[in-house]
N, C-alpha and C positions, 0 to 999 in steps of 0.2 A: 699429421695436421697440427699446426702450432696452436698451443693453448691460448684462449682469449684472456684478456684482462677484463676489467669492468667495461660496460658498453662504450664509454668514451672518456677521454681525459683531455685536459686543456693545459697548454703552456703558453705563456706570453713573455715577450722580452721587447722593450721599446715599442716599436710599431708592428712587430711580427707576432701574430697569434697562430698557434698550432692547435688543431682539433684532431686528436688521434683516436681512431677506432680500431678494435681488434687486438692483435697479439703483441707479445713483448718485442718481437722483431720490429713491428711498426713503431714502437716507442723509441727504440734505438735510431731507426731511420728518420724519425721526426726530429731528433736532436741534430742529426747531420744536416737536414734541410734547414733547420733554424739557423745554423751557422752559415750555410750557403746564402740564405736570404739576407742575413745581416751584412755579410761581406758585399753583397750586390747592392746594398742600400736601397731596398725596394720601397721604403716608406710604409704606409699603412697597408698591410697584407694579411690575409687570412689563408692559411694552408690547411686543407682538409685531407687527412691521410686515411683513406677509406678501407673497408674490410669487405670480404666476399665469402666468408666461411659458411654463411647460411643466407637464405633469402631475407630473413629478418635483419641480418647485418647489413645487407645491401639497402634495405628500406631505410634503416637508420642512417646510412651514409648519405643517401639522397636528402633525407630530412635535415641532416647537419648542414648540407650545402645551402638549402633554402633558408634555414635559420640564419646562417652567416650572412646571406645577402640582405635579409631583413634587419639584422642587428648592426651591420657595418656597411651601410649603403654606399659610402665613398671609398671603400677599401678594394684593393685588387684581390681577386679570389682565385686561388690555385687549387685544383683538385687532382689528387694522385692516389696511389695505393692499389690494392688488388681489384676492387670493384671498377676503378677507373681503367685499369689495364684490360679488363674484360669488356667494358662497355664505354669506350672513350667518347663515342659520338653522342650517347645519351647525356653524359655530363656536359659536353660542349654546348648542348642545346639549352641547358638550364639557365635561367636569367641570372646575370651578374658574373658568370664564370669567365675569367680572362684567359685561363690556361689549364690544359689537361696534360699531365705528365704520366708516363708509364713507370713501372716499378724500377726499371733500369735507369731511365732518364732522370728520375727524381734524385738520384744520388750523384748526378753530375753538376759541378758548380756552375758551368756555363749555361745550364738550363734555366737559371734564375736571372740571367742577363736579359733585360727587356728588349735588347736589340734583336734577340732571337724569337721574339713573340709574334712575329708576323703571321705565323701559323699557330692557330689556337690549340692544336692537338699535336703532341709529341709522344707518340706511343709506337714503338717498334715491336717486332716479333720477339718476345721474351725467350723463346726456345733457341734463338740464335746467340744468346749471351753465353760466353765461355768462361768468364772470370767474375769473381766477386771483388768489387773495388775496395781498396783499403782506405778507411777514413779515420784519422786520429781525432776523436772527439775529446775536447778538453775537459768536459764535465757535463753533468746533467743538472739543469736548473733546480735548485732547492732540494737536491737529493744526495744522500750519502750512499745510496745503493744504485749501481750503474749497470746497464745492459751492454754486453759486448757481443757483436755479431761474429760467429765463427764460421757460418756457412749460410747459403741461401739455396732455395729451390729444392726439388724432390724428384728422385728417380723412380718412385713407386706409382702405382696406378690403382689406388683404392677406388672402388666402384662408385662411391658416394661423393668424391672430392673433386673440386674444381681448382684447388690451390696450385697443382703443377702447371695448369694453363695460365695462371696469373703470376707465377714465380719462376717458371722455367726449371731446368735441370739442376741437380746438385752441383754446387760450386763452393769450394772451401777456401777459407782465408789461411794463408801460411802462418805457422807458429810464430815466427819472428814478428809479424805485424800484430798478432794478438797480444804477444808479450809486451811490445812497445805501448800498445793501447792501454793495457792494464796498469803498467807502471805509471803512465801519465795520469790516469784517473786516480790512482792512489796518491800521487803527489798533489792533486787538486782537492783531496779530502774525502774521496770515496772510501768506504770501509767494507763494502760487500760488492762482489762482482757476480752477475748472473750471465752465464753463457747462453746465448740464444741463437735461434735460426729457425728454419722451417722443419728440418729433420736432423737435429744435432748428432744423433747416434749414428748417422751415416757419414759423419765428418771424415775427411781425408782420403776418400776413395778415389778422388780425382787428382790428388797431389803426388809428387814423386815419392816413391817408397810406401805410399798408401798408409800414412800414420792413422791410428785409431783415436777415438775420443779419449780413451783411457790413457794412451801415450801422450796426447796433448795435455790432459789434466796433470799427469805425473810430472811432466817437464815444466809446466806452469808453476806448480807448487814448489818445485826445486829452484826455479830461476827467479821467482818473485817471493822471497821469504816473508815480506811484509804483508802479503795477502792473508788476512785472517779468516775471511768468510767467502767461500766459493760455492755458488749455487747453480744448479742445472735447471734449464727450462724443461719443456716436455720431452720425455724419453720414450723410445720404442724398445720394449724388453727383448724383442727378437734380434735386435742389432747390438746389444750390449756386449762388449768384448771382455775378455777375462781380466785385463788390467783395470778396466773401469769398474767391473764388479768388485774386485778386491779393494779398490779405493772407496767405493760406496759403503763397503762393510767395515773398513778399518781406519779411514783417514778422517780425523776430527775436524780438519779445516774445510772439508766438504760437508755442507749442511745436511742434517738428517731429515730431509724433506724432498721426496721425489714424486714428480707428477708423471703418470703413465698415460701414454696414448692408447687407451684400452678399447673404447668404442662399444664393446658388447661383451656379454658373459656367456653367450651360447656359441658352441662350435660351428653349427651350421650357418648362423648369421655371420660369424667371423669369416668363414670361407666365402660366403656370398659378398661380403665387403672386400674380399681379397686382401685381408690382413695377413701378416706373416707369423702370427702367434695363435695358439689355441688357448682355451680356458686354463688348462693345467699348467701351461708355461707361465702365465701371470701369477697364479697361486704359488707355484714353486719359487718363482723369483722373489715374491714378497716374503715368503717364509724363510728363504735363505738369508736375505739381508736382515730380517728381524731377529733371526737366531744369533747373528753376530753383533747386531746393534739394536738391542731391545727398545730403545727410545725412538726409533725411526717412525716417521709418519708418511703416508702415501696419499696422493690425490690421483684423480683420473678423469678423462673425458669419456662420457657415455652418451650414445645416441639412442633416443627413445623412438620406437616405431619405424625402424628400418623396414623396407619392403619385405614382405613374407613373414614378418615377425609374429608368431603366435603368442597366446597367453603363456604357454609353457616356456617358450624361448625368452620372453620378457622376464619371467620368473627367474631364469638363470642369471640375467643381468642384475636383478635385485639381490640374488643370493651371493654373487661374487663380491658385492660391496661388503658384506659381513664376513665372507670367507677370507678376504684379504684385509679386513678391517680398514677400509679406505676412509680417509678423514675429509679431504677436500674434493668435492665433486663439481665438475663443469658439465651440466646436462644440456644437450642439444635436442630439441624436437626435430625429427628428421624432416628435411625439406628437399624436394627433388631439385637438383642442380642441372641446368640445361647441358645437354651433350655428355652426360655421364651414364654409364651402364645401369646404375641403380634406378635412374629415372624411367627406364624401360621395363623394370621389374613390376610385378603386382604390388600395388601400393596399399598401405594400411589406412583405414579410415581416419580422417583428420581429427575427429572427436576422440578417437582412441589414442592417437598420438599425443594429443594434449593431456589426456588423463594419465597416460603412462609417464610423461615428462613431469607432471605434478607429483606423481607418486615417487619418482626418483629424487626430486628436489626435497620432498618431505623426509625421505630416508637419509639424504645427505645432511639435512639439518639435524636429524637425530644423531648421526655419527659425529658431527662437529660438536654438538652439545655434550656428548659423552666424552669427547677428547678434552674439551675445555674444563669440564668438571674433574677430569683425571689429573689436571695440572695444579689444582688448588693445593696449597701447602708445599709445593715444590720450588726449588731454586732454579731460575732461568737466566741465561745470558741474553741480554736485550740490547739491540742496536737502536739508539734513540734517533728517530727520523724527523720529529717535530717537537715542539715545546714540551708536551706532556704525553707523547706517544712513541712507541717503538715496536720492534718485531723480534720475537724469539728466534732461535735457530730453526724451529719448526715452522716458521713463518706465521705464527699466531700473533695477532695484534695485542699489545698491552698498553693500557692507559694508566697514568699516574695522576692522582688528585693533587693539583696545586703545588707541585714540587718545582719551585723556581730555580733550583740549582742545576737542573738538567740542561745539557748543551747538545745541540744537534751534532751527531757524529760520535758521541760517547758510546762505548760498550760497557754496560753496567750489569751487576748482578742484582736480581730482584726476586723477592718472594711473592708468589702468586697468592693473593688473599681471597679472590672471588672471581666471578665471571658473569657476563651477560650473554645474550643470544649471539652477539657479534664480536665479542672480544674478551680478553682477560683483564683483570685488575691487579696491579702490582704495587709493591712497596720496596723502595730502594734499600739495599743493605750496604751500609757504609763501612762495616767492620772488615 
């Protein structure tokens, strides 16, 4: 399951406004759609790129469509993304919606030609899609960190997840296309690249020769020497190949921040989720990388209240957070997704799910607070992304007080002087 970003983000350019919900892959795809919509000269248009990772994400997606209709009454409204793929007719019936596009259709330039809008719904069977289209994105608006899609879809069948139904099977982008995209983004001023997809650690299994994620990263770093910062989105420890593991432990251009698709810390729950790792695999994985790279930080997705989860099983999820010293947590209260095996399992009481999610979030805040305090007094390499703010190699936000000399895109050395609950505070070192 791809990791989520903040609940929603917005981009606008001329008369094109994008509202993006969900994962990093959606952010990349929104940029492709922005370029298609501009080329089609659509005029005032709002594109809502929806998410379906949870019932709450789908509720927020519908809410975003209604808000767009209220705030932009004269604009064309296009709805797409995972929730639209799963429920196209529902979105077509919402007031003000002009077009509903599936996840495959939204990446096609001709889908934004109004001559094809005689049918309001363009959503085909995603399971029939065989290839991931290659799109050369020239840049990300106002960003020096860019997302590059290396694959789409998922071949696994976790019992709680509806993403394969909305994204289709694993489809990988050839190395040459990825290399060309990264070179172009660097030429346009991007300084950090994030490799993204639905299941990036399954990269290459559908390509000739079955290259692995590790082989992809090794060749990228060799062929693009100007790439200073390479970051991975969510990873599955069960699929990490030996080349990738070695790079994660020893390659300084790969950022020391890895987000694990963990989901639970109890073996029985992991088996009922149909995950491919057990508790000890994740602990061993974190310890192995930390031994070679002591400054590494880990994040993780964790689901609270999966069906049949007892208090003892939940305690194992809490314990693995400290056992692996996880820093960044994405907590999901379990919500039953239609037509998934987990929806037919004995459900945990909703009030208990809510309580456990709150407990996990509190533990996550404590872990983040501990990490921030551990950085005080240390020197950090910071990529400046806005006037007085940047991100460390560990993806920790750093703010600088009234330093007018900072330029977006600079990579500077800074001493961490303090922290708040949400970020570090730094002082630029000019020597």
